[in-house]
N, C-alpha and C positions, 0 to 999 in steps of 0.2 A: 562159645558156650555149647553148642551142638557137638562140637569135636570132642569136648570133655565128656559129654554124655555118651557118645559112641565108644570112647575109649574105656569107659567104666561100665558100659553095658546097661545103662539106665536112661530114663527120659529126660529130655531138656528141661521140662517142668520140674522134676525132682532136683536137678541141679540148681536151677534158679531159686527153688525154695530153701536150699540149704546155704546159699551164698550169704555171707555176713553183710550187714548194712554198710560197712566200710568198703567192702568190694563193689557193692552196688553203686556207692556214692563215686569210687574211682572210675568205674565204667561210665558213669553218666558224666562225669567231668571230661573224661576222654572223648565221648561223643559230642559234648558241647565244644571242646577245642576243635575237633575235626570239622564240626559245622561252621565254626568261625573262620577256619582256614579256607574252607569250601567258599564261603561267601566272600572273603577278602580276595580270593583268586578270581572270582566272579567280578567283583568291583574293580579290580586291578587291570584285567585284560578284557573285560566285557563279555558279552554272552556269545558263545561259540555258535550255538543253534538253539532253537526253541525246545528241542527235545533234550539237548545236552548243553546246559549252561556253563559246564567246566569240561575240558577235553578229557578223553579217557587216558590219554598220556599223562596228563597232570595227576589224575587220581591214582594211576599206576606209580608214579613218582611218589606221591604222598605216601602210599603204603610201603614202598621200598625204603624211602628215608626213614620211616618209623621203624621198619625192622632193623636199619643200621643204627639205631639208638637216638634218633632225633625225633622227640615227641611232636605231636601236631601243634601244641602251643610254642614250641622251639622253632618249628618251621614258620609259623605265623609271625613271630617276633623277628625271625631272620628276614623275612620278606619286607616287613615293615621298616626294618633297620635299613635294608638295602635300597628301598625305594623311597622311604620318606626322610631318612637321616642322611644317607649318602647321596641321594637323588639319582639312583641308577637309571639308565635308559631303558624304558619298557620295550622300545622298538627292537633292540638287540635280543631281547629274550624271546621274541616271536612267539609270545603266548605260553611260554614254558616257565616251570619253577625249577629248572635245572641249576640254577645259580645257588640253591641253597646249601648244598655241601661245601662249596667254596667260600662262603662267607659265615657259616654257621659258628665257628669258633670266635671270629671277629666280633659277631653279633652278640654272642654269649658274654665276652669279655666287656663289651660296651654295656649291655644290661646289668652286669655285675657292678660296674663302676657307677652306674645310675643308682643302684639300689644302696651302695655304700655311701654315696653323697647324700642320699635321702636320709639315711640312718644318721649320719653325721649332723646334718641340718636339724633333724628332730632332737637329736641330743643337745645341740647348741641352744635350741629355743627353750628346752626344758630347763637347762642350767640358767638361762637368762631370766626365766619367769621365776625360778627359785631365788636368784640373787635380788631381783628388783621386787620381790613381794613385800608389800606393806599391809598392816592390818588396820582396818577402820573400825572403831568401836561403834557399834550400832545397837540402839535400844529402840525398838519400834514403838514402845510407849511414849517416848518423847515426840514422836511424829504423828502419832494417831489420837483421836479421841477429842480432848479440850482444845479449843482455839485460844491461843495466847492473845491478850488484848495489850494494845500498845499503851503504856503507862504515860508516856509524855504527851498524848494527844489530849488537847484542850477541848472540853465539853462547851457547847453553846446552849445558853439559856434561851429557850423558844419564847417565853413570856416577854423578853425585852425586844424581840424582833418587830412586834406590831407598833411600837411607839414611835 
């Protein structure tokens, strides 16, 4: 944002005031995705040091991959795919996220297939629900208010009991 302000010769506050809500939402989502990736790397490889939970090299790689067209969310999903689905070896990584460009397309195809399967299942469930739909006539007045008496119940004459 400050780069845009410098290029246009205005203050960053003016640029921010004129950004649309949609742009602000996109930027917010991008920051959330970056933070999620950062936290996943921290959980995956552990804390490097107290001052630096994720190595500078991984941060540089995150930014480099983003500039190469791999958004933070894509990087996160790629790491999850490699380590949780394919059970990649963390020891070979030596604390680096350098595997991302090599597995990115494979992970993208995997998640596309998963999304397609989810859509198919949702569609099949919807079709089944429409097919098996039955209508039950319900009149609340039939079930509320008056209590129905049992007509077949014999009444006992209390005056005959004492004899």
